[in-house]
N, C-alpha and C positions, 0 to 999 in steps of 0.2 A: 435453643430458640431462634426462630428465624428473625433475623433483625432488618433485612431489605422489604421493601414494598411486595416483589415478583416472589422475595420468598414463603411471605405471608399467603400470598396467594396462591400459590403452589400448595403449600399443603392445604388450605380451605378445596383444592381441587381435588388432592389424593384422597380426600376423607370423603366428599361427594361419591369418586368414581369407584371407591373400595367397599362402601355403601350400596351401589349400586351392582356390582359384580358380586358384593354378598348375596344379595337380591335371588339374583340371575341365578345362583349356582342351587340357593336354597329351592327356587322352583323346580329345577330340572329335577332334581333330590327327590323331593315331592309325590311329583309325577310318575319318578321312576317309581316309589315306594307302592304308588296304586296302581300302575301296570304289573309289578312283579307281585303282588297281592293277586290282581286278578289272574293270572297267570295259576298261579296257586291254587285259587279255587276252582278252576277250570271254568271259566266264566271268559265265555270267546269274544262274545259282545263287547263285555266290557274293556276287555284288553286290546282290540280292536280298537275301539274308539282311543280308550288312552295312548296306543303306538303312534295314534295319527297325531296327535296332540302333543305328544312328545316329541316326533320327528320335524313337528311344525318348531316348534320352540329351540330346539337343539340347531336347529339350521339358522334362526334369527340370531340366538346367542353366537354362533361360528363365526358370525359377520362382526363382532365385537371383541376387543383385546378381552373378553373374560375368559375366551374357550376358544383353542386352535381347530381351526379345519378337519384337521385329521381324529383330531380327540372326537370330535362332535362323529364324524363319519362312524368310527369305532365303536362308538357306544350303540348308535343307530343300528348298525349291523347284526351288535352282540344279543339285542332287544329282537331285531327280528329275527333271529335266530331261536329265541325262545318262544316267537308268537308261532313261527312255522312246527316247531315241534308241537305246539298246543296245540297247531289244526290238523298235524297229523293224526295226535294222541286223539280229538274229539270226530274226528270222521274216520276212525279205524271201528 
C-alpha cells in the first residue's frame, strides 16, 4: 500500500497506462484476426484493406511503450508474407 503522495500518484498512473496498453494490444489482436480470416477466405480486397489498417496501427503503437519497434516490424513482415502468398494464389 503506497504511503507517500508520489507513490499514490504512481499507482494511479500505472493503472491508466496498463489499461491503455491492454487496449492497444487488444486492438492489434482483433485486427490481426480480421486480416487472417480474410486471407483464409481468399478475400484479397478485404485482406488488403485490413493489412493497410493493421500496418498503420502497428506503426503508431511502435512509437509508444506498448510495443517495441522491432516487434511491430516483425509482425508487419509476417503479415505481408501472408498477403503476398494470397496474391500469388489469387493471380495464378
